[in-house]
C-alpha positions in Angstrom: 0.9 5.0 34.0 1.0 8.3 32.1 1.7 8.4 28.4 5.2 9.9 28.9 6.1 7.3 31.5 4.8 4.5 29.2 7.0 5.8 26.4 10.0 6.2 28.7 9.5 2.7 30.0 9.2 1.3 26.4 12.4 3.0 25.3 14.3 1.9 28.4 13.3 -1.7 27.8 14.3 -1.4 24.2 17.7 0.0 25.1 18.2 -2.9 27.5 17.7 -5.3 24.6 14.0 -6.2 24.9 12.3 -6.5 21.6 9.0 -8.3 22.4 6.2 -5.9 23.2 3.4 -8.0 21.8 -0.2 -7.8 23.1 0.3 -4.5 24.8 -1.7 -1.2 24.6 0.1 1.7 23.1 -2.9 3.7 22.0 -2.7 7.4 21.1 1.0 7.6 21.9 3.6 9.9 20.3 6.4 7.6 19.0 7.8 10.1 16.5 11.4 10.1 15.2 12.4 6.9 17.2 14.6 4.0 16.3 12.6 0.8 17.1 13.7 -1.6 14.5 13.2 -5.4 14.9 10.6 -5.0 17.6 7.6 -7.4 18.0 4.4 -5.3 18.1 2.2 -8.3 17.1 -1.4 -7.8 18.3 -0.5 -4.4 19.8 -3.2 -1.7 20.1 -1.7 1.3 18.4 -4.9 3.0 17.3 -4.5 6.7 16.7 -0.9 6.7 17.7 1.6 9.0 16.0 4.5 7.0 14.6 5.8 9.3 11.9 9.4 9.3 10.8 10.3 6.4 13.1 12.4 3.4 12.1 10.4 0.1 12.4 12.4 -1.8 9.8 12.3 -5.6 10.1 9.6 -5.3 12.9 6.5 -7.4 13.4 3.0 -5.9 13.4 1.0 -9.1 12.8 -2.6 -8.5 13.7 -1.8 -5.2 15.3 -4.5 -2.5 15.3 -3.1 0.6 13.7 -6.5 2.2 12.8 -6.1 5.9 12.1 -2.5 5.8 13.1 -0.1 8.4 11.7 2.8 6.6 10.0 3.9 9.3 7.5 7.5 8.8 6.4 8.0 5.8 8.7 10.6 3.2 7.8 8.8 -0.2 7.6 11.3 -1.9 5.3 10.7 -5.7 5.4 8.2 -5.3 8.3 5.5 -7.9 8.7 2.1 -6.3 8.8 0.1 -9.5 7.9 -3.5 -9.2 8.9 -2.8 -5.8 10.5 -5.7 -3.3 10.7 -4.6 -0.1 9.1 -8.0 1.3 8.4 -7.8 5.1 7.8 -4.1 5.1 8.6 -1.8 7.8 7.1 1.2 6.0 5.5 2.0 8.8 3.1 5.7 8.7 2.2 6.3 5.6 4.2 8.9 3.0 3.2 7.3 -0.4 2.9 9.7 -2.0 0.5 9.5 -5.8 0.7 7.0 -5.5 3.6 4.4 -8.3 4.2 0.8 -6.9 4.1 -1.1 -10.1 3.3 -4.7 -9.9 4.3 -4.2 -6.5 5.9 -7.0 -4.0 6.2 -6.1 -0.7 4.5 -9.6 0.5 4.0 -9.5 4.3 3.2 -5.8 4.3 4.2 -3.5 7.0 2.7 -0.4 5.7 0.9 0.4 8.6 -1.3 4.1 8.8 -2.2 4.8 5.5 -0.3 7.4 3.0 -1.4 5.8 -0.5 -1.7 8.4 -1.9 -4.0 8.3 -5.7 -3.8 5.7 -5.6 -1.0 3.2 -8.4 -0.6 -0.4 -7.3 -0.4 -2.1 -10.5 -1.5 -5.7 -10.6 -0.4 -5.4 -7.1 1.3 -8.4 -4.8 1.6 -7.7 -1.5 -0.1 -11.2 -0.2 -0.8 -11.1 3.6 -1.2 -7.3 3.7 -0.4 -5.4 6.6 -1.7 -2.2 5.5 -3.5 -1.8 8.5 -5.7 1.6 9.9 -6.5 2.2 13.1 -4.6 3.5 16.3 -6.1 6.9 15.6 -4.7 7.1 11.8 -4.8 5.8 8.9 -6.9 4.0 6.1 -5.2 6.3 3.1 -5.9 4.3 -0.2 -6.3 6.7 -1.8 -8.7 7.0 -5.6 -8.4 4.4 -5.5 -5.6 1.9 -8.4 -5.3 -1.8 -7.5 -5.0 -3.0 -11.0 -6.0 -6.8 -11.2 -5.2 -6.6 -7.9 -3.3 -9.6 -5.6 -3.2 -8.7 -2.2 -4.6 -12.3 -1.1 -5.5 -12.6 2.7 -5.6 -8.9 3.1 -4.8 -7.0 6.0 -6.3 -3.7 5.0 -7.9 -3.3 8.0 -10.2 0.3 8.4 -11.3 1.6 5.3 -9.3 4.4 3.2 -10.6 3.1 -0.4 -11.0 5.9 -1.8 -13.2 5.6 -5.6 -13.2 3.1 -5.5 -10.3 1.0 -8.6 -9.8 -2.7 -7.8 -9.8 -3.9 -11.2 -10.8 -7.5 -11.7 -9.8 -7.6 -8.3 -8.0 -10.7 -6.2 -7.8 -10.2 -2.7 -9.3 -13.8 -1.9 -9.7 -14.2 1.8 -10.3 -10.6 2.4 -9.3 -8.9 5.5 -10.6 -5.6 4.8 -12.5 -6.0 7.7 -14.9 -5.2 11.4 -15.2 -8.2 13.1 -13.7 -6.3 16.1 -12.5 -4.6 18.4 -15.0 -1.9 19.1 -12.4 -0.9 15.5 -12.3 1.8 15.0 -15.0 2.8 11.5 -14.1 1.0 8.7 -15.9 0.1 5.5 -14.1 2.7 3.0 -15.2 1.5 -0.6 -15.5 4.2 -1.7 -17.9 4.4 -5.6 -17.8 1.9 -5.7 -15.0 -0.1 -8.9 -14.5 -3.8 -8.1 -14.6 -5.0 -11.5 -15.6 -8.5 -12.1 -14.4 -8.6 -8.7 -12.7 -11.9 -6.9 -12.4 -11.3 -3.5 -14.0 -15.0 -2.8 -14.7 -15.8 0.9 -14.7 -12.2 1.7 -13.7 -10.5 4.8 -15.1 -7.3 3.9 -17.0 -7.2 7.0 -19.2 -3.7 7.8 -20.2 -2.2 4.8 -18.4 0.8 3.0 -19.7 0.0 -0.7 -20.2 3.0 -1.8 -22.3 3.1 -5.6 -22.5 0.6 -5.8 -19.7 -1.3 -9.1 -19.2 -5.1 -8.4 -19.4 -6.1 -12.0 -20.2 -9.6 -12.7 -19.0 -9.7 -9.3 -17.3 -13.2 -7.6 -17.0 -13.1 -4.4 -19.0 -16.8 -3.6 -18.8 -17.2 0.1 -18.9 -13.4 0.7 -18.4 -12.1 4.1 -19.6 -9.1 3.3 -21.7 -9.0 6.7 -23.5 -5.4 7.6 -24.5 -4.1 4.5 -22.7 -1.0 3.0 -24.3 -1.7 -0.7 -24.8 1.3 -1.5 -27.0 2.1 -5.2 -26.8 -0.6 -5.8 -24.2 -2.4 -9.2 -24.1 -6.1 -8.4 -24.3 -8.9 -10.2 -22.5 -9.5 -12.5 -25.5 -5.8 -13.4 -25.8 -5.0 -11.2 -28.7 -1.9 -8.9 -28.6 -2.6 -5.2 -29.1 -0.4 -3.6 -31.7 
């Protein structure tokens, strides 16, 4: 079946009320600007597919392979992407509010300008992921959970991490500072939970850490130049004033 016929068949079945498309192969397809909310794409092969600007809210992508898929601007509100493979995927500007991304693989994924407010990324792999705020949109990670996630070498410059849970997360050599003079937004970690996090050699220059919890965090070689630590709980339990 040709790609166009496959897409046509998928849309016809969806219009007829079918929502379960699990365990199918939809690789390298164009599914742009479509409404496919509440579908079950569990364990579906969507590698290198183009899914930009489509509505996948409340859908299931558990264990789906979305490697190098284009999901820019896609609506994934409350979607379940647990254990999904999103290696090298482009999720810039995507809406992932309240999404489940536990144990997902986001190695080298692009999430610039994405909305991950209240998303669950516990134990997710985000090595070298790009979570920088864009010139037109701030990456929203407020209230998101990254407990025990691996964010080593990730770029979070200018991201909003208000009350985010990064307990036990690895942020080894991550960039949370102001490396670019064009980036005016400061990374906001106000009231973030960084207890026991590995921030060794991370760049937190200019970051806002008001009332953040850094108890037992590893700050070996961490760049805190011009960071605002007012009211933060330091690794030794003292409160920075």
